[in-house]
N, C-alpha and C positions, 0 to 999 in steps of 0.2 A: 964388937960392933954388930948390931942387928942388920941383916940384910934389907935393903929397901924393898918396898912392895914390886910386885912384878908388872904393875900397870902404873901408868902416869896420866893424871888427869890433864889431858888436853895440853901438851907440851908446845902445841904451836899455835895456841889460841890467839886470835887478832893477828897472826903473822901473816905478811903478804908474800905470796909464792909467785914466782915468774913461770910461766908455762912456755916452754921452747916449742912453739907450733905455729905452723903458717895454716893449718887445715881444722882448726877449731875443735881441737881435741879437749878444750876447756869445757865444751858441753857435755863431755862424758864423765869428766873428772870433778867438776864443781860441787855436785851433790856429795861425794864422799869426803872431800876436804872441809866442806862446810859443816855436814853432819857429824863426822867423827871427831874433827880436829877443831872445827871453829877458825879455819884458817880462810884466808881470801886469795882467790886466784888472780893474778895480773896478766894480760896478755898484751905484748908489745905490738904496735902497729906494724903490719907488713914485714914481719920477720922472715926472712929468706931462708928457711931451713932447708930449700932444695940444694943449697951449696953443698950439702954432704951426701946427695946422691937423690935420684928419682927412680921410682918404679918402671916409668916408662923407658928407662934408658939413655935419656940425652946426657944425665950426669951419673957417673959410674960412683957407687960407693966404695971408698977406699980404706975404710976402717972396719972393724967389727961392729956388731950391733949395739953393744954395751958401750963402746968408745963413741959411736955415733950420737947415741942418746945422751950421753955427757957432754958433747959437744953443743947439742942443741940446747940443752938446759942451761949451759954456761952462757950462750948466745943470750938467751933471754935474761939471765941475771945481769949480763954486761950492758945490755941496752938500757934495762930498767933501773940499774944500781942496787938491786935487790941482793941479799945475801942468802935467799932460799931459791931453788928452782927445781922444775920437774919437766920430765920430757919422755918420750917413748920413740921405740924404733921397731918396725916390724921386718922380719925376713920370710919370705915365701919361697917353697921349693916343691919338688915332687912329694915329699913326705907330708908337708903340712905348713902350719903356720905358726911362727914363734913371734911373741910379742913382748918385749921388754920395756919396763916403767920404772924410771930412776929417778930418786929423789936426792938433792944435793943440798947439804946445810953447811954453809961456810961459819956460821957462828960456831957450832960445835966440831966442825972438821969432820964430817961422817957423810956416807952416801949410803942409801938403802934401796936395793934393787927387788923387784918381784917380776917374774916371768909366767907367761902362759904359752903352753905348747898344745896344738890340737892336729889330729891327722886329718886333713880334709883338702880336697882338691880345690883350689881357689883360681889360679891364673891359668884358666883353659882358654886358651886363643883359637880364634876361627879365620882361617883364610877364605875369602868370599869374593865374588865379582859383584853382588847385588845383595840388597836387604833380604831378598826372598830366599837366599841360601842359607840364612842364619836359623839355627835351631829356634822353636817357640821359647824354650826356656830363657833364651837372652832376651829377646823383645817383650816377652810378658812381664820380666823382673825390672824392666829398664827404669821405670819410675822410682824405684828405691835403690837398686844396684846399678850405677851409671858405667858406661864404658869408655874406653880410649879407642881410637880409630887411627890407624897410619898407613901408608904404603907399605906393602910386604917386603920391600928390599931398601927400606930406609927407616931411620928414627927422625927425620925431619917431616914438617908437615903433619905433626901429631895434633889431633883435636882430642882434648880431655873433657871429662864431666859431661859426656852426651847422655841425656836422660830422657828424649822423647824421640818419637819415631821418625818426624819430620827431619830433625837434625841428624839423627843416625843415617837415614837415606842419603841425604846431602853429603855427610862426612865420608861414607862407603864411595860413593859415587866420584868425589873429589880424590879421594886417595887411591882408587883404582886407576884413575887417569894418569897420576903422578908415579905409579909403580911400572917398572919395565914389564912385569908378567900381566899386568892388569887386574892384580889381586890387593884386595884390601885386607888388613888384620885387625880384627876386633877382639878385645880382651877386657876383663874387669878392670874397672879403675879402683885400685887398692888404696888410694888415698883415704884417709879416715872420715873425710865428710861425705863421700860418695859410697861408702862401704857399710851397709848396716849390721852385717855380722862382726866385722871388726869394731864397730861402735859398741856393741854388746860386750866383746871381750875387754875393751878399754875401761867400760863401767865397772865390770867385775873387777879387774885389777886395780882401779882406782880405790875401790873399797878394801880390798886386801891390803894395799900399801897403806893407806890410812890407819887401819886397825893396827898394823904392824908398828907405824910411826906412834901410835898411842899406847905401845907396850914396851914397858922399860926393862933393862937388864937387872936381873935379881942381884947382880954384883956391884956394878957401878951406877946403875940407874940411868943409863943413857937410853933415849928412845931408840926404838927401831929393832928392838929384840924379836928374833923369829926364826922360822924354819928357812935353813940354807941348802940343804939336800936331804934326800932319801937314801938308806943303805939298804941294799937287796939282800935276800936271805931268808924271806918267810918259809918255814917248812911246809912240805906237801901235807895235806891231811891225811892222805893214804900211806906214803912211804916214809915221810918224815925228812926226805932229802931237802936241802935248800933250794929255793927257786929264785926266779928273777924279780919277783914282786918284792916290795919293801918290807922290811923286818922293824926298821926303826926311822924315825925322822930325827935329824941333827939340827938343834936351834943354837943360834950363835949371837954374839953381841957385835954391833958394828964399829964399836969404840975400844973396847977391851978384849983380852983373850978368853973371856968367859963362854963356855960352852955347855949344853946339856943334851940327854939323848932321851927321845920320848918313843917308847915302844908301841908299835901299832897292834891293838889288840884284834885279834883274830882268831877263828877256829882252826886255821890253817888255810894254805892255799888250794885251789881246786886242783885236783889231779891233771885236768886237762892242761893246766900252767906248768906242770912239771917236765922236766926235760927227760927224768928217767921214767916216769910213768907213761908219758906220752911223747917219745923222742921224734 
């Protein structure tokens, strides 16, 4: 039997997909799902995904990012009664930002996940007594990147989505009054609808996921075939020693066991990235 084509013509054409979001992520995902797949996103009213954790600390996330994204997607599917769902989950730390976007297909019994990671300093917090102590970089960007404000010694009395100077001044004053040391904490609001940088990440991830869902397994024909990991070992251009840079990508099916390996074409790694040439 001949193997099927490695591409499927819109396997989700006309399919309704539940979005597990409280923070309007459909705005970043709709174009990709419509343009690439011909699918329609459905957003449940007032879906409380904060049950699974909040960036501001009132609710701790108790599961991994992948499990949390799955719970969000399935919550949306449960509320809408749909058999397809999508959701994302972000993690922020000293090293940077990881975003996971997960698609759940209960008709085919598959899940397809795409991830994005970037080294960036996001969650910089400032302890201040008044708005005058904040750096201009925070106040100048306020209309685009909102902030949250809370007392420095508590996660109570949090004000989120602060995006104008008057509200910021009032929130800092109130938080400082409620803090034992008279200090307020001001930090970025990392929720998707208040974070332009994250919105751009979600839009790119949406297209990556949609294109992967439009790609079929060469062996069984299931949608969602694509890269699952990169394997290091690209030889140094100077000495030939293996480096930590990727040598090839591994592609896999989310339904059957089929895998393929795609070599990354390169003249070799820069010696500056070689542990032998540049220890």
